[in-house]
C-alpha positions as CSV (number, residue, x, y, z in Angstrom):
1,M,-17.5,-18.2,1.8
2,V,-15.8,-21.5,1.4
3,L,-12.3,-21.2,0.2
4,M,-11.8,-23.7,-2.6
5,C,-8.4,-24.3,-4.1
6,Y,-6.7,-26.9,-6.3
7,I,-3.3,-27.9,-7.3
8,S,-2.2,-26.9,-10.8
9,E,-0.3,-29.1,-13.2
10,S,2.9,-27.4,-12.0
11,G,2.1,-28.2,-8.4
12,V,1.1,-24.7,-7.3
13,R,-2.0,-24.2,-5.1
14,Q,-4.5,-22.1,-6.9
15,I,-7.7,-20.5,-5.8
16,D,-11.1,-21.3,-7.3
17,G,-12.2,-18.7,-9.9
18,E,-15.5,-17.8,-8.3
19,V,-14.0,-17.4,-4.9
20,F,-11.3,-15.3,-6.3
21,K,-13.8,-13.1,-8.0
22,E,-15.7,-12.6,-4.8
23,I,-12.5,-11.7,-2.9
24,Y,-11.4,-9.3,-5.6
25,E,-14.7,-7.5,-5.8
26,E,-15.0,-7.1,-2.0
27,N,-11.4,-5.8,-1.5
28,Y,-10.1,-4.2,-4.7
29,K,-11.2,-0.6,-3.9
30,R,-9.9,-0.6,-0.3
31,V,-6.5,-2.0,-1.3
32,C,-6.3,0.6,-4.1
33,M,-7.0,3.4,-1.6
34,A,-4.2,2.1,0.7
35,V,-1.7,1.8,-2.2
36,H,-2.7,5.0,-4.0
37,I,-1.0,7.2,-1.3
38,M,2.3,5.4,-2.0
39,A,2.1,4.6,-5.7
40,G,0.0,7.4,-7.0
41,P,-1.3,6.8,-10.5
42,D,0.3,3.3,-10.6
43,A,-1.8,2.1,-7.7
44,E,-4.3,0.1,-9.9
45,D,-1.5,-1.6,-11.7
46,V,0.2,-2.5,-8.4
47,V,-3.0,-3.8,-6.9
48,Q,-3.9,-5.9,-9.9
49,E,-0.4,-7.4,-9.8
50,A,-1.0,-8.3,-6.1
51,F,-4.3,-10.0,-7.0
52,I,-2.6,-11.9,-9.9
53,K,-0.1,-13.2,-7.3
54,L,-3.0,-14.4,-5.2
55,Y,-4.8,-16.0,-8.1
56,N,-1.6,-17.7,-9.4
57,A,-0.3,-19.0,-6.1
58,L,-2.5,-19.2,-3.1
59,P,-0.4,-18.4,0.0
60,A,0.1,-21.1,2.6
61,N,-1.4,-18.9,5.4
62,I,-5.0,-18.2,4.2
63,D,-6.4,-16.9,7.5
64,N,-6.9,-13.4,6.1
65,L,-6.6,-13.1,2.4
66,P,-7.5,-9.3,2.3
67,A,-4.7,-8.6,4.7
68,W,-2.3,-10.8,2.6
69,V,-3.2,-9.0,-0.7
70,T,-2.9,-5.6,1.0
71,R,0.6,-6.5,2.4
72,V,1.7,-7.8,-1.1
73,A,0.4,-4.6,-2.8
74,I,2.2,-2.3,-0.3
75,N,5.4,-4.3,-0.9
76,L,5.0,-4.1,-4.7
77,A,4.3,-0.3,-4.4
78,K,7.5,0.1,-2.4
79,N,9.5,-1.9,-4.9
80,R,8.1,0.2,-7.8
81,I,8.9,3.5,-5.9
82,R,12.5,2.3,-5.4
83,S,13.0,1.2,-9.0
84,D,11.4,4.4,-10.3
85,S,13.5,6.5,-8.1
86,A,16.7,4.7,-9.2
87,R,15.7,5.0,-12.8
88,R,15.1,8.8,-12.4
89,R,18.5,9.2,-10.8
90,R,20.1,7.4,-13.6
91,E,18.2,9.4,-16.3
92,N,18.5,12.8,-14.7
93,G,21.6,12.5,-12.5
94,T,19.6,14.2,-9.7
95,L,16.0,14.8,-8.9
96,M,15.0,18.4,-9.6
97,E,11.7,19.9,-8.7
98,K,9.9,21.5,-11.6
99,A,8.1,24.8,-11.4
100,A,4.4,24.2,-11.0
101,Y,1.4,26.1,-12.3
102,V,-0.5,27.9,-9.6
103,D,-3.8,26.2,-10.1
104,E,-5.8,23.7,-8.1
105,T,-4.4,20.7,-9.9
106,A,-0.8,21.8,-9.3
107,L,-1.5,22.6,-5.6
108,C,-3.0,19.1,-5.1
109,H,0.1,17.5,-6.7
110,I,2.4,19.6,-4.5
111,E,0.5,18.6,-1.4
112,R,0.6,14.9,-2.4
113,Q,4.3,15.2,-2.9
114,A,4.7,16.8,0.6
115,V,2.7,14.0,2.1
116,R,4.8,11.3,0.3
117,R,8.0,13.1,1.4
118,A,6.9,13.2,5.0
119,L,5.8,9.6,4.9
120,S,9.1,8.6,3.4
121,R,11.0,10.2,6.3
122,M,9.0,8.2,8.9
123,K,9.7,4.7,10.2
124,R,8.2,2.2,7.7
125,R,5.7,0.8,10.2
126,D,4.5,4.3,11.2
127,A,4.0,5.4,7.6
128,E,2.1,2.2,6.8
129,V,-0.2,2.4,9.8
130,L,-1.2,5.9,8.7
131,V,-1.8,4.9,5.1
132,L,-4.0,2.0,6.2
133,K,-5.9,4.1,8.8
134,Y,-6.7,6.8,6.3
135,S,-7.6,4.2,3.7
136,G,-10.5,3.0,5.9
137,Y,-8.9,-0.1,7.6
138,S,-10.1,-1.0,11.1
139,Y,-7.7,-1.4,14.0
140,K,-8.2,-5.2,13.7
141,E,-7.4,-5.2,10.0
142,I,-4.3,-2.9,10.5
143,S,-3.0,-5.3,13.2
144,Q,-3.4,-8.2,10.8
145,V,-1.8,-6.5,7.8
146,L,1.2,-5.1,9.8
147,N,1.4,-8.1,12.2
148,I,1.2,-6.0,15.3
149,K,-1.0,-6.4,18.4
150,K,-4.5,-4.9,18.0
151,S,-4.1,-3.2,21.4
152,S,-1.0,-1.3,20.2
153,V,-2.6,0.0,17.0
154,G,-4.1,3.1,18.6
155,T,-0.9,4.1,20.3
156,I,1.1,3.6,17.2
157,I,-1.3,5.7,15.1
158,A,-1.3,8.5,17.7
159,R,2.5,8.6,17.7
160,A,2.7,8.3,13.9
161,Q,0.3,11.2,13.5
162,A,2.3,13.4,15.7
163,K,5.5,12.5,13.8
164,F,3.8,13.1,10.5
165,K,2.5,16.5,11.6
166,S,6.0,17.5,12.6
167,L,7.6,16.4,9.4
168,F,4.8,17.8,7.2
169,E,5.0,21.2,8.8
170,G,8.7,21.4,8.2
171,G,10.0,20.3,11.6
172,E,12.5,17.6,12.3
């Protein structure tokens, strides 16, 4: 794939439409999976916003556009979580857990919340490496997205998994 871009009337570098379409179709589902763990039902909106940013202003470093889009989407998801949390605190005063129905859907929701809670208590890099690993990213891709050495990815994942298990099971 040859990356073609042009300079818009406003002086911003933009990506060729056909090249963008190819990048979008190849990467959309994987980026959605990575962001879904953090953003839940808002994942598709967040990922589309990241791709819009790519389309509207091609980044200066274009070595790995899928990694760039994933990083932008993760950052947008974190921003959305922060703003949603602040909004809920303003609206409710405090966050209160609601009683859930004891059916399959409610149990899945509770488990997702527990996963998110455990991830939120971890170091950012450790949480992100787990999200990417379980979204199907390779060690090489994880190293590019998180800007860490490829040789360190396995060790970071192993330590992050141990920390997650401890937090998820009610430890620390």
